N, C-alpha and C positions, 0 to 999 in steps of 0.2 A: 895689290893688283898691278901696281906699277913695276914690281920686280918681275912678275909672271904675265905678261901680256896676253898670253894664248889661253888663259882660263876665262871661261865663259860662265855666266850664270844663266840658266834656263828657267823660266817660270812658266807655267801652264795657265792661261787665262781662259775661262769659259765665258763666252758672250752669248747672251740670248737676246732675243728681240726684245726691245723697249717698247714696242706698240704692238698690240694685238687686236685683231687677227693678224698674221703675217701677211705682208704684201706679196704679191697681188692676192687680192680678194675677188672672187667672182661671185656675184649675187644675180637673183632674178628681179625682173621688174616688179615692185610692190614689196620687195623684202625689207626689213628692217635689221640693223644691226648697230651694236655699241662697241666703240673702240675703248679699249684700255691702254693706258701707258704707265710707265714707271717713274714718271717725272713729277710727283706730287699729285694734287687732286685735279681731276678732268676740267673744273672749271677756273684754276688757277691761269689757264693760258687762254688762247684763241683758236676756236676751230673753224675751218671754212672750205669749202669746195671749189675746185677751180672750174668746174663745170655745173654750176647750180641749176641748170635745166635737166640734167641726168640724175641728179641726187642732191639732197639736202642734208646738211649736218647742223645739229644744234649746238648750244654753248656746252652741253655735256659730253659731245662726241657720238650722239646717237644719230644714225643715218638713216634715211627713207629713200629708197630708189624711186625714181619717177618714170625714166623711159630708157631705152638701150642706149650705151655709149660707154665711154671711159671718161674717168676722173681722177684727179689726185686729190685726196682729202689731207689737209695740212693741219698740224698743230703745231703753234708757235708760243713760246714761254720763255721770258728773258732772253737769253742767247740760245735757246734751243729750238730747232725746228724739226719735227718729225714729218714725214710724207709716207702716204700708203696708196698705191694704186688700187683703184675698184673698177672692175669691170661688170657692167650691168648687161644682162642678155635675158632672152626668152628661151624657154623649151621649144625646140622645134621638131624633135624627134625622140621616140622612146624605144628602147629595146628590151624585151624581157630575156633575162637570163634563165637558164634551165627550168622551163615551164613545167610544172608538175602535171600529173594526170588529175582533173578536177571532176568530181562527180558530186551531184546533188541527191544521190540516192543513198540514204543513210545505212543501207546493209552491204553496200559497195566496199570492197577493202581498200579502195583509194579515198574513200569519204572522210573529210575531215569538217568540223563545223566552221573553221576558218582557214583561209589558205594565205600564205605570204609568199609573194613572187618578187624576187629581187629585179629591180628596174634599171637600167642605165639611161640616164637623161643626157640629151644632146642639145647644144644651142645652134646647131645647123643641121639642115635637111640631111645631108650625106652621112651624119653620124660620125664625124671625124672630130668634133670638139666636144668632149665629155664635160658636163657640169663636175667641177672638181669638188671631192669630199673635203669638208671642214674637219680639221684636225679635232680630236676628242676633246682636248683642253679647251678648245675654243668655240664649241658647239654651242654653248649657253649664250654666246654673244650675237648669235644670228637666228633671227625669227624667218623662216621661209614663207612665201607666199606662192604656195603650190598646192593644187588640188588635181588629184589623179582620180579619174572615175572609169570604172570597169563595167561594160555592159555587155549582157548575153541576149542578143536578139531573139534566138530561138533555141539554141543548145549551147551547153558549157564549153564546147570546144571552139566556140567564137567568141573571142574576148577581144574587145577594141579598146585601146586605151588612147585617151586623145589629149594631146600636149596643150599647154596654154596658147601657143600661137594658132593651132588648128582651131581651137574653141572660139577665140576671137575672130578668126576669119569666117567662121560658120555663123556666128551670131551678129554679124555686121548688117 
């Protein structure tokens, strides 16, 4: 190398997150989640939330959300400090994607015993901030506190879907 200073060694290094789910994480009020990391056992270090009124984290890295807000979840072990930003929100609006024709008459060609209607969930009324989907590899870490209820007051073409925020304001 000294005789030929222009030669360079190139190494490809693949880096993945050492803390999962990958930050930032968007959760709903009432969700629970468990962080994983690659720094030994979860209990070998200390977990804490910067905003304990927004969410709580136990010694195993399990998070429970309490109210809307943002917090940093921090794991400290020896000289290693891992941080993840957690946004806690409520569903404020819901949009149906490609609503199918729904029929409750079993001889109708559109009749199905069960319907699946894809929904987009938003954390703002205007429908600009969509609840982010969780990566397939990380889905097992998050338990959603989400209940969607569809009702048909008099006819199948009238489907009302009520968000978490709408339900809470109606039932106060």
